[in-house]
C-alpha positions as CSV (number, residue, x, y, z in Angstrom):
1,M,-34.0,-24.2,-42.1
2,C,-31.9,-20.5,-42.3
3,V,-29.7,-21.4,-39.2
4,M,-28.8,-24.5,-40.7
5,L,-28.3,-23.0,-44.0
6,I,-26.0,-20.5,-42.5
7,T,-24.2,-22.6,-40.6
8,A,-23.5,-24.9,-43.8
9,M,-22.2,-21.8,-45.6
10,R,-19.9,-20.8,-43.3
11,E,-18.8,-24.3,-42.3
12,E,-18.6,-23.2,-38.7
13,A,-20.6,-20.6,-37.2
14,S,-21.1,-18.9,-33.8
15,R,-24.3,-17.1,-32.3
16,Q,-23.0,-13.8,-33.3
17,D,-22.3,-14.9,-36.8
18,I,-25.9,-16.1,-37.3
19,L,-27.6,-13.0,-35.9
20,R,-25.3,-11.0,-37.8
21,E,-26.6,-12.7,-40.8
22,F,-30.1,-11.8,-39.9
23,K,-29.5,-8.4,-38.7
24,E,-27.8,-7.8,-42.0
25,R,-31.0,-8.5,-44.0
26,S,-32.8,-6.5,-41.2
27,I,-34.8,-9.6,-39.7
28,P,-35.3,-9.5,-36.3
29,L,-33.9,-12.8,-34.2
30,K,-33.6,-12.3,-30.6
31,R,-31.0,-14.4,-29.1
32,T,-33.4,-16.4,-27.0
33,R,-35.1,-17.4,-29.8
34,L,-32.0,-18.5,-31.8
35,D,-30.8,-20.7,-28.7
36,Q,-34.1,-22.6,-29.0
37,L,-33.5,-23.2,-32.8
38,L,-29.8,-24.4,-32.0
39,R,-30.9,-26.6,-29.5
40,F,-33.6,-28.0,-31.7
41,L,-31.1,-28.6,-34.4
42,I,-28.6,-30.2,-31.9
43,D,-31.1,-32.3,-30.3
44,F,-32.1,-33.5,-33.9
45,G,-28.7,-34.4,-34.7
46,V,-28.4,-31.7,-37.5
47,L,-25.8,-29.3,-35.8
48,K,-23.0,-30.1,-33.4
49,A,-21.3,-27.6,-31.1
50,V,-17.5,-27.7,-31.7
51,K,-16.4,-24.9,-29.6
52,L,-18.0,-22.8,-26.9
53,N,-21.1,-20.9,-28.9
54,S,-19.7,-22.2,-32.2
55,Y,-21.4,-25.0,-34.5
56,K,-20.9,-27.2,-37.5
57,I,-23.6,-29.2,-39.7
58,W,-23.0,-32.8,-37.8
59,S,-23.1,-34.9,-40.7
60,G,-20.9,-34.7,-43.8
61,Y,-23.3,-36.2,-45.9
62,L,-25.9,-33.3,-44.9
63,Y,-23.2,-30.7,-45.3
64,E,-22.7,-32.2,-49.0
65,S,-26.1,-32.2,-49.6
66,I,-26.7,-28.5,-48.5
67,M,-23.6,-27.3,-50.4
68,N,-24.8,-28.8,-53.6
69,Q,-28.5,-27.4,-53.4
70,D,-27.2,-23.2,-53.8
71,P,-27.4,-22.6,-50.1
72,Q,-27.2,-18.8,-50.8
73,S,-30.5,-19.2,-53.2
74,L,-32.5,-21.5,-50.8
75,L,-31.2,-19.1,-47.8
76,E,-32.9,-15.9,-49.7
77,D,-36.1,-17.7,-50.5
78,Y,-36.5,-19.1,-47.1
79,L,-35.7,-15.2,-45.8
80,E,-38.2,-13.7,-48.3
81,Q,-41.0,-16.1,-47.2
82,G,-40.4,-14.9,-43.5
83,R,-40.2,-11.5,-44.5
84,Q,-43.7,-12.0,-46.5
85,G,-45.3,-14.1,-43.2
86,R,-45.5,-17.3,-45.0
C-alpha cells in the first residue's frame, strides 16, 4: 500500500524515490523487497512502468480515488502501523 501511495503522490516515482521516502522515515526497505512489491503491483494492474525504473498508477480512476483520500495521511498511518509491527 505504501509503495502505491508514494507513487500516486509523486505522480511518477522511481525506485530511488520510493527507497528515499522509506529511508527518510527510518524504515528499512531492501531493494530486492521493493522489486517484489513493484512486480506484484504491476502484475495486478495497479502500477505501470513508464520509463526505465519509473512507475505511475495505471488507472486514472485509481489515481483520482487515492488523491481524494488524503494520501499523505494514509501513508503516515500505514508506516506507523509498520513501525509498531501490525
